[in-house]
Backbone bond lengths (Angstrom), bond angles and torsions (degrees), N, CA, C in turn:
res aa  C-N    CA-C-N  psi(-1)  N-CA   C-N-CA  omega(-1)  CA-C   N-CA-C  phi
1 M - - - 1.499 - - 1.519 106.28 -
2 S 1.338 112.99 124.47 1.462 118.73 -175.32 1.676 106.54 -90.66
3 R 1.322 113.70 144.68 1.398 119.11 178.79 1.507 117.40 -80.33
4 Q 1.245 123.76 131.67 1.453 125.89 -173.65 1.559 107.71 -67.40
5 K 1.405 119.46 127.66 1.385 121.84 174.93 1.464 113.36 -81.64
6 K 1.372 113.89 124.52 1.459 120.76 178.14 1.539 112.48 -120.09
7 R 1.346 116.19 145.38 1.470 121.20 178.81 1.469 113.98 -124.93
8 F 1.276 116.60 135.90 1.583 115.83 179.00 1.590 101.30 -86.36
9 I 1.316 111.42 143.00 1.491 121.29 178.14 1.554 107.25 -93.50
10 A 1.275 124.13 107.95 1.470 129.24 -177.46 1.472 107.54 -65.40
11 G 1.445 117.30 130.81 1.347 121.59 -179.59 1.462 122.75 76.32
12 A 1.377 114.80 -0.71 1.516 123.74 178.32 1.555 107.50 -72.65
13 T 1.307 115.60 145.75 1.409 122.23 175.18 1.506 107.79 -117.42
14 C 1.257 115.70 140.82 1.566 121.40 -175.84 1.501 105.20 -83.90
15 P 1.391 110.60 125.03 1.468 120.42 -177.60 1.466 112.88 -62.69
16 S 1.401 121.13 -16.19 1.466 120.12 177.67 1.462 113.39 -100.02
17 C 1.286 120.27 -47.89 1.475 119.36 -176.60 1.507 113.80 -101.90
18 Q 1.305 118.12 -7.42 1.423 123.75 -178.40 1.466 119.79 68.83
19 A 1.380 117.48 4.65 1.465 124.43 174.01 1.477 113.01 -64.15
20 M 1.383 118.21 134.64 1.496 123.38 -176.00 1.576 102.86 -96.70
21 D 1.379 109.55 141.87 1.510 123.99 172.29 1.550 110.18 69.16
22 T 1.341 119.72 33.70 1.347 123.75 175.50 1.554 113.73 -118.00
23 I 1.263 114.49 7.91 1.444 122.06 -179.13 1.597 115.73 -93.53
24 E 1.250 116.26 121.73 1.443 120.99 176.05 1.605 110.76 -107.42
25 L 1.300 114.33 149.18 1.462 119.51 -179.71 1.435 109.66 -123.61
26 Y 1.338 118.37 132.59 1.527 122.61 -178.16 1.457 107.87 -154.57
27 L 1.316 117.39 165.59 1.427 128.30 172.58 1.474 110.78 -92.58
28 E 1.416 117.76 127.47 1.419 122.31 174.68 1.545 107.12 -131.38
29 N 1.337 111.27 108.93 1.489 118.43 -176.47 1.576 112.19 60.32
30 N 1.401 115.17 44.55 1.375 126.48 -175.95 1.570 113.84 56.32
31 V 1.277 120.20 28.01 1.428 127.18 174.56 1.511 106.69 -123.01
32 E 1.467 114.16 128.72 1.514 117.68 171.87 1.369 111.67 -61.09
33 T 1.270 114.06 131.26 1.482 126.60 177.88 1.529 109.19 -126.22
34 I 1.508 111.68 136.00 1.376 112.05 164.34 1.460 111.61 -121.99
35 H 1.319 114.85 150.95 1.499 122.32 -171.56 1.485 111.09 -140.98
36 C 1.245 118.67 130.22 1.430 125.92 176.08 1.551 107.69 -84.16
37 V 1.330 123.21 118.04 1.441 131.85 174.39 1.569 112.89 -63.35
38 Q 1.404 114.67 -25.56 1.524 121.52 -178.56 1.528 109.18 -80.20
39 C 1.353 116.26 -60.28 1.391 117.75 -168.69 1.542 115.31 -108.78
40 H 1.298 110.46 -2.76 1.528 122.44 177.23 1.641 116.27 68.38
41 Y 1.372 110.09 21.80 1.433 116.10 172.32 1.417 109.97 -66.45
42 K 1.506 114.96 145.31 1.432 112.95 -166.80 1.619 99.34 -150.97
43 K 1.423 111.51 127.70 1.406 118.74 173.50 1.529 112.92 -131.85
44 Q 1.303 115.74 140.13 1.483 121.17 175.08 1.506 114.28 -109.72
45 Q 1.347 114.95 144.84 1.398 115.90 179.33 1.567 110.61 -130.96
46 P 1.262 120.27 121.37 1.423 121.30 -174.84 1.564 109.99 -65.26
47 D 1.370 117.46 150.29 1.346 125.01 -177.49 1.557 114.23 -51.47
48 D 1.347 117.14 -38.21 1.444 120.70 -174.61 1.601 105.94 -66.07
49 A 1.359 121.92 -40.42 1.323 122.43 -179.09 1.577 112.52 -65.42
50 T 1.382 111.70 -39.06 1.457 119.45 179.77 1.466 110.10 -67.64
51 Q 1.397 120.27 -38.15 1.527 121.67 178.21 1.448 107.97 -65.30
52 A 1.418 119.10 -47.68 1.373 116.68 -175.55 1.517 117.61 -65.13
53 A 1.260 119.34 -31.38 1.459 126.32 174.50 1.527 109.22 -64.38
54 T 1.358 113.97 -49.99 1.498 122.27 -177.84 1.452 112.04 -61.64
55 R 1.287 119.80 -48.30 1.512 126.11 -174.24 1.535 110.45 -68.53
56 Q 1.282 121.54 -26.42 1.413 126.09 -173.54 1.457 107.73 -66.83
57 F 1.337 123.06 -34.30 1.616 122.54 -175.21 1.451 106.62 -107.24
58 E 1.331 126.06 10.87 1.426 130.52 -174.20 1.547 109.33 -79.75
59 Q 1.373 118.76 136.04 1.518 115.54 172.51 1.537 100.30 -131.49
60 V 1.399 106.25 145.45 1.433 113.72 173.90 1.430 108.25 -93.83
61 I 1.298 121.55 131.63 1.423 130.61 -177.95 1.526 111.43 -105.79
62 G 1.204 122.37 -13.03 1.478 121.64 174.43 1.603 106.72 170.92
63 I 1.316 110.85 156.03 1.526 117.54 175.48 1.506 110.39 -117.85
64 F 1.366 113.03 123.87 1.372 119.37 178.35 1.474 112.32 -77.09
65 K 1.238 119.53 129.25 1.568 130.21 177.27 1.436 110.70 -125.13
66 P 1.412 119.04 89.44 1.459 118.46 -177.66 1.450 116.91 -62.87
67 D 1.312 123.44 -21.37 1.426 128.34 -175.48 1.612 110.37 -84.00
68 A 1.247 117.19 -12.01 1.445 116.51 -168.88 1.557 111.16 -89.00
């Protein structure tokens, strides 16, 4: 059985208890999930919503063409 990889998000504030640096991020059934280790607040965000939010602010700075 593999252990689930969790990452703490530096500077993040819990939307429920307002504690800072208590939010961990991990994948649960291929859905991004945040969890507060202090008050146990939990929220999931489907991949489509994550993709849309990320792509909105992304900028292409160049395209690498190894054959050129």
